[in-house]
C-alpha positions in Angstrom: -33.9 7.1 -7.1 -32.2 5.0 -4.5 -31.2 1.3 -4.8 -33.3 -1.3 -3.2 -31.5 -2.7 -0.2 -33.9 -5.3 1.3 -32.2 -8.7 1.2 -28.9 -7.2 0.0 -25.6 -6.5 1.7 -23.9 -3.1 2.2 -20.1 -2.6 2.0 -18.2 0.7 2.5 -15.0 1.1 0.4 -13.0 4.3 0.5 -15.9 6.1 2.2 -18.4 5.2 -0.6 -21.3 2.9 0.2 -22.1 0.0 -2.2 -24.8 -2.6 -2.3 -24.1 -6.1 -3.4 -26.0 -9.3 -3.9 -26.0 -12.5 -6.0 -28.9 -13.5 -8.2 -29.6 -15.9 -11.0 -29.5 -14.2 -14.4 -32.8 -13.9 -16.2 -31.3 -14.7 -19.6 -28.7 -17.4 -18.7 -28.0 -20.2 -16.3 -25.4 -18.2 -14.4 -25.5 -16.6 -11.0 -24.4 -12.9 -11.2 -22.7 -10.9 -8.5 -24.2 -7.4 -8.7 -22.5 -4.4 -7.2 -23.7 -0.8 -7.3 -22.6 2.4 -5.6 -25.4 4.4 -3.8 -25.1 7.1 -6.4 -25.2 4.5 -9.3 -21.9 5.9 -10.6 -20.4 2.4 -10.5 -22.6 -0.5 -11.6 -20.9 -3.9 -12.0 -22.1 -7.4 -12.8 -19.8 -10.3 -12.4 -21.0 -13.7 -13.9 -19.9 -16.5 -11.6 -18.4 -19.9 -12.7 -17.8 -19.0 -16.3 -14.9 -20.2 -18.4 -13.5 -16.6 -18.7 -13.6 -14.5 -15.6 -14.8 -11.0 -16.4 -16.9 -8.2 -15.1 -19.6 -6.1 -16.9 -19.7 -2.4 -16.2 -22.7 -0.3 -17.2 -22.3 2.6 -14.8 -21.0 6.1 -15.7 -17.3 5.3 -14.8 -14.9 2.4 -14.7 -11.3 2.7 -13.5 -11.7 6.4 -13.0 -12.6 7.0 -16.7 -16.0 8.2 -17.9 -17.9 5.5 -19.8 -20.7 5.4 -22.3 -23.1 3.7 -19.8 -23.4 0.6 -22.1 -22.4 -2.9 -21.2 -18.7 -2.9 -21.3 -16.9 -6.2 -20.5 -13.4 -6.4 -18.9 -11.3 -9.5 -18.1 -10.5 -9.8 -14.4 -6.8 -9.9 -13.5 -7.6 -12.2 -10.5 -9.5 -15.3 -9.8 -13.1 -15.4 -8.6 -13.3 -17.5 -5.5 -15.8 -20.4 -5.1 -17.5 -18.5 -2.2 -18.1 -14.8 -2.6 -17.0 -12.9 0.5 -17.0 -9.2 1.4 -13.2 -9.3 1.0 -13.5 -10.3 -2.6 -16.3 -7.7 -3.2 -14.0 -5.1 -1.8 -11.1 -6.3 -4.0 -13.4 -6.1 -7.1 -14.6 -2.6 -6.2 -11.1 -1.3 -5.6 -9.9 -2.7 -9.0 -13.0 -1.3 -10.8 -12.6 2.2 -9.3 -8.8 2.6 -9.0 -7.2 0.1 -11.3 -5.7 1.0 -14.7 -5.1 -2.4 -16.3 -8.5 -3.3 -17.7 -8.5 -5.4 -20.8 -11.8 -5.3 -22.8 -13.5 -8.4 -24.1 -16.1 -8.7 -26.7 -19.7 -9.6 -25.8 -19.5 -12.4 -28.4 -16.5 -14.0 -26.6 -18.3 -14.4 -23.2 -21.6 -16.1 -22.3 -23.4 -13.2 -20.6 
């Protein structure tokens, strides 16, 4: 099953196509940056304007390591800008796919 693309943006990073968009979270007051690869191997959610800057991964891989597919949260080693740009989305994808410095954070320590 493919990812819905209407009203969403495409970005190609390292030859892989990703879809990204920002939407209000259903269960919190935060806007969330959503990123997913076409094959759904990488699925990321990045809450915006939170005290701790982090990303949620619930895809099959994160930083080139197979994951359990559950919501795993990792602190970001860089700042989330006020305005989300394709350059930032690319930076986040490269870190999530090729990085090695992920620090896990507990779901009870972050708002989403």
